[in-house]
C-alpha positions in Angstrom: 28.6 -81.9 -4.4 29.4 -79.6 -1.5 28.5 -80.8 2.0 26.7 -78.2 4.1 25.6 -78.3 7.7 22.9 -76.0 9.2 22.9 -75.5 13.0 19.2 -74.8 13.4 17.4 -74.9 10.1 13.8 -75.6 11.1 12.3 -72.2 11.7 12.0 -69.2 9.4 15.4 -68.2 8.0 16.9 -71.7 8.4 14.0 -73.3 6.6 14.3 -70.9 3.6 18.1 -71.6 3.5 17.9 -75.4 3.6 15.3 -75.2 0.8 17.6 -73.0 -1.3 20.6 -75.2 -0.6 18.7 -78.3 -1.6 17.5 -76.6 -4.7 21.1 -75.7 -5.7 22.1 -79.4 -5.3 24.1 -79.2 -2.1 24.2 -82.2 0.3 22.5 -80.7 3.4 22.7 -81.9 7.1 20.6 -80.3 9.8 21.6 -80.3 13.5 19.1 -79.3 16.1 17.1 -80.5 19.1 14.1 -81.6 17.0 11.7 -79.7 19.2 10.5 -77.0 16.8 8.5 -78.4 13.9 9.4 -77.1 10.4 6.9 -74.6 9.0 6.4 -76.9 6.0 7.6 -80.2 4.7 11.3 -80.9 4.4 12.8 -81.5 1.0 13.9 -85.1 0.3 17.5 -86.2 0.9 18.0 -83.9 3.9 20.0 -85.6 6.6 18.9 -84.9 10.2 21.1 -85.2 13.3 19.4 -84.6 16.6 21.5 -82.8 19.2 21.4 -80.1 21.8 24.2 -77.5 21.6 23.8 -76.9 25.3 25.4 -80.4 25.5 28.7 -79.9 23.6 29.3 -83.6 23.4 26.4 -83.9 21.0 28.6 -82.1 18.4 30.6 -85.3 18.0 27.7 -86.8 16.1 27.8 -84.0 13.6 31.5 -83.3 13.2 32.6 -86.9 12.8 32.4 -85.9 9.1 33.8 -82.8 7.3 31.7 -80.0 5.8 32.6 -77.5 3.2 30.4 -74.9 4.9 28.6 -74.7 8.2 25.8 -72.1 8.7 25.3 -71.3 12.4 21.8 -69.9 12.7 21.2 -71.0 16.3 24.4 -69.9 18.1 23.4 -67.3 20.7 26.1 -67.4 23.3 29.8 -68.2 23.7 28.9 -71.5 25.3 27.1 -72.4 22.0 30.1 -71.6 19.8 33.3 -72.1 21.8 33.2 -75.9 21.7 33.0 -75.8 17.9 35.9 -73.3 17.7 38.0 -75.3 20.2 37.4 -78.9 18.9 36.0 -79.0 15.4 37.7 -76.3 13.2 39.4 -79.0 11.2 36.0 -80.4 10.2 34.7 -77.0 8.8 35.9 -75.5 5.6 33.9 -72.2 6.1 32.0 -71.1 9.1 29.2 -68.6 8.5 27.7 -67.1 11.6 24.3 -65.4 11.6 24.5 -62.5 14.0 22.2 -59.5 14.2 22.0 -55.7 14.1 21.1 -55.9 17.8 24.8 -56.0 18.5 25.0 -52.2 18.1 24.9 -49.8 21.0 21.5 -48.2 21.2 20.5 -46.0 19.6 22.8 -47.0 16.8 24.2 -44.4 14.4 22.0 -43.8 11.4 23.1 -45.4 9.2 25.1 -48.1 11.0 27.8 -50.1 9.2 30.2 -53.0 9.9 32.4 -50.7 12.1 29.7 -49.1 14.2 30.1 -49.4 18.0 28.8 -52.6 19.6 27.9 -53.5 23.2 29.1 -56.6 25.0 26.7 -57.1 27.9 26.5 -60.7 28.9 23.1 -62.4 29.0 21.6 -60.0 26.5 20.7 -61.1 23.0 22.9 -58.5 21.2 25.7 -58.5 23.8 26.0 -62.3 23.6 26.1 -62.2 19.8 28.8 -59.5 19.8 30.9 -61.7 22.1 30.6 -64.6 19.7 31.6 -62.3 16.8 34.8 -61.3 18.6 35.7 -64.9 19.2 35.3 -65.8 15.6 37.1 -62.8 14.2 40.0 -63.5 16.7 40.3 -67.1 15.4 40.4 -65.8 11.8 43.2 -63.4 12.6 45.2 -66.0 14.6 44.7 -69.1 12.4 43.1 -67.8 9.2 40.2 -70.1 9.9 37.6 -69.0 7.3 34.7 -67.3 9.1 32.1 -64.8 7.9 29.6 -62.9 10.1 26.3 -61.7 8.8 24.2 -59.1 10.5 20.6 -59.1 9.1 17.9 -56.9 10.4 14.1 -56.7 10.0 13.8 -59.9 8.0 10.4 -60.8 6.7 8.7 -63.0 4.1 6.8 -66.3 3.8 6.5 -68.0 7.2 7.2 -64.9 9.2 5.6 -61.6 8.1 3.8 -60.5 11.2 4.1 -56.7 10.7 3.0 -56.9 7.1 0.2 -59.3 7.8 -1.0 -57.1 10.7 -1.5 -54.2 8.2 -2.6 -56.3 5.3 -5.4 -58.0 7.3 -6.7 -54.6 8.5 -6.6 -53.1 5.0 -8.4 -56.0 3.5 -11.1 -56.0 6.2 -11.4 -52.2 6.7 -10.3 -52.4 10.3 -8.6 -49.3 11.8 -4.8 -49.3 12.1 -3.6 -47.7 15.3 -0.4 -45.6 15.1 1.4 -43.3 17.4 2.1 -40.0 15.6 5.5 -39.6 17.4 6.7 -43.0 16.5 8.1 -42.1 13.1 11.4 -44.1 13.3 12.9 -45.5 10.2 14.2 -48.9 9.2 15.3 -50.8 6.1 13.6 -54.2 6.2 15.1 -57.2 4.6 13.2 -59.6 2.3 14.1 -63.2 3.3 14.9 -64.3 -0.2 17.6 -61.6 -0.4 19.2 -62.8 2.8 19.3 -66.3 1.5 20.9 -65.1 -1.8 23.4 -63.3 0.3 24.3 -66.5 2.2 24.8 -68.3 -1.1 27.1 -65.6 -2.4 29.1 -65.6 0.8 29.6 -69.4 0.9 30.9 -69.4 -2.7 33.3 -66.4 -2.5 36.7 -66.5 -0.7 36.5 -62.7 -0.5 34.0 -63.1 2.4 36.5 -64.9 4.6 37.2 -62.9 7.8 34.5 -60.3 6.9 31.4 -58.9 8.5 28.4 -57.9 6.4 25.4 -55.7 7.3 22.4 -57.1 5.3 19.3 -55.0 4.9 17.2 -53.8 2.0 17.7 -50.6 0.0 14.4 -49.0 0.9 14.3 -47.0 4.2 10.8 -46.5 5.5 8.9 -45.1 8.5 5.8 -46.7 10.0 3.4 -44.5 8.0 5.4 -45.0 4.8 5.2 -48.8 5.4 1.5 -48.6 5.7 1.3 -46.6 2.5 3.3 -49.3 0.6 0.9 -52.0 2.0 -2.0 -49.8 0.8 -0.5 -49.7 -2.7 -0.1 -53.5 -2.7 -3.7 -54.2 -1.6 -5.3 -51.2 -3.4 -7.2 -50.6 -0.1 -7.5 -47.3 1.7 -6.3 -47.5 5.4 -8.4 -46.3 8.3 -5.8 -44.7 10.6 -6.5 -44.2 14.3 -3.9 -41.9 15.8 -3.1 -42.6 19.4 -1.6 -39.8 21.6 -3.5 -40.3 24.8 -0.9 -40.6 27.7 -3.0 -43.2 29.5 -1.8 -45.7 26.9 1.9 -44.9 27.5 3.7 -48.2 28.0 1.2 -50.1 25.9 2.4 -51.6 22.6 -0.1 -50.0 20.3 -0.8 -51.1 16.7 1.9 -52.2 14.3 5.0 -53.6 16.1 7.6 -50.9 15.5 10.9 -49.5 16.6 11.9 -47.2 19.4 14.7 -45.7 17.4 16.0 -45.5 13.9 17.6 -48.7 12.6 19.0 -48.1 9.2 21.9 -50.3 8.0 24.4 -49.4 5.3 24.3 -52.4 2.9 26.9 -51.0 0.5 29.7 -53.5 1.5 27.9 -56.7 0.5 26.6 -55.1 -2.7 30.1 -53.9 -3.7 32.1 -57.0 -2.7 29.6 -59.8 -3.5 27.2 -58.2 -5.9 24.0 -58.8 -3.9 21.0 -57.1 -5.3 18.0 -56.3 -3.1 14.3 -56.6 -4.0 12.4 -53.3 -3.9 10.3 -53.3 -0.7 7.0 -52.8 -2.6 7.8 -55.9 -4.7 8.7 -57.9 -1.7 5.5 -57.0 0.1 3.4 -57.9 -2.9 5.1 -61.3 -3.1 4.7 -61.8 0.6 1.0 -60.9 0.5 0.4 -63.4 -2.4 2.0 -66.1 -0.2 0.0 -65.0 2.9 -3.3 -65.3 1.1 -2.5 -68.8 -0.1 -1.4 -69.9 3.4 -3.8 -68.4 5.9 -3.1 -71.2 8.3 0.3 -69.9 9.0 -0.9 -66.4 10.1 -1.0 -65.3 13.7 -3.1 -62.8 15.6 -3.9 -59.4 14.0 -4.9 -57.7 17.2 -3.0 -56.0 19.9 -3.5 -56.1 23.7 -6.1 -53.5 24.8 -7.2 -52.6 21.3 -10.9 -52.4 22.1 -10.2 -49.8 24.7 -7.7 -47.8 22.6 -10.1 -47.6 19.6 -12.8 -46.2 21.9 -10.4 -43.9 23.8 -11.4 -45.6 27.1 -9.0 -46.2 30.0 -8.0 -49.8 30.5 -9.6 -51.2 33.7 -7.4 -52.3 36.5 -8.8 -55.8 36.4 -7.7 -56.1 32.8 -4.2 -55.0 33.6 -4.1 -57.4 36.5 -5.2 -60.2 34.1 -2.4 -59.3 31.7 0.1 -59.4 34.5 -1.2 -62.8 35.5 -0.9 -64.1 31.9 2.7 -62.8 31.5 3.9 -64.3 34.8 1.7 -67.4 35.2 0.9 -68.9 31.8 0.0 -72.3 33.2 -2.5 -70.8 35.7 -4.3 -68.8 33.0 -4.6 -71.9 30.8 -6.6 -73.4 33.7 -8.7 -70.3 34.1 -9.5 -70.2 30.4 -11.3 -73.5 30.9 -13.9 -71.6 33.0 -16.9 -70.6 30.9 -17.5 -67.3 32.6 -13.9 -66.2 31.9 -14.1 -67.2 28.3 -17.3 -65.2 27.9 -15.7 -62.1 29.6 -12.6 -62.2 27.5 -14.8 -62.2 24.3 -16.9 -59.3 25.5 
């Protein structure tokens, strides 16, 4: 029985991964701060070690034992990863680091691949991840320490399907879907089950040592094409509201979408490890089935300023001032929301 550790493991991707590892019979240990509740119940026989990777000494409680594989899903900076590389390599048989397609210079080439140019700006999400990637690849070249880097993008599925749910909800309730005609950028989304299968293939194949893998689905889609697929899945006709009024520039309108093309070449992981990807329409259908059975997990299906956008009305200055207050002073607005007159105004 292989011993596997997950750094993270209680959110979206980590929860799916620990469930899959448990199902496959691995002995799983989770290491995290214990702050974020799991989206569902934990499987039995999962060992939990509480620790904060901002306190490197906490790692001693984890790496007092050896692991065949460590999945790092919560390493965001060099400070998170350097203590492991420096002190605990001998306790880790294979270190798999979950990076991101955000490491690429923007806009990235279309398609991007494992060799595409990255940026290394400190204190940015993508830049910090790219710096960690370099550290790990350097250790592999110097010491042959088995590492693998995974760059997923656009991951969705049960427990996190906001874009799909936003459209599904509106289709099922005949609510208009606002889109910007010029925002026709393209992306290949990744079904979470395919990412998990990729992780399992990586951990069980020595070919993956020292390698970087772009992981994204086969189907490349624009925003309108994505809506059309959701339409097919629900058998509901969308009511589209096209927004091109410049007064809404700077406002995030409708479906959360990209500001540039983000298409990843997934041929390497398919060729080297044999990973197959679920067709996007099938993945959306499976996700919708789960969403309908688990409505309590779904978030808001509205966007800021929608009631003004749908009526082509300018957004009042007092509303913009309120948004600014919310963004910068959450604790104040929570107090204000207790006032009956404000609650009534917000609902109007």
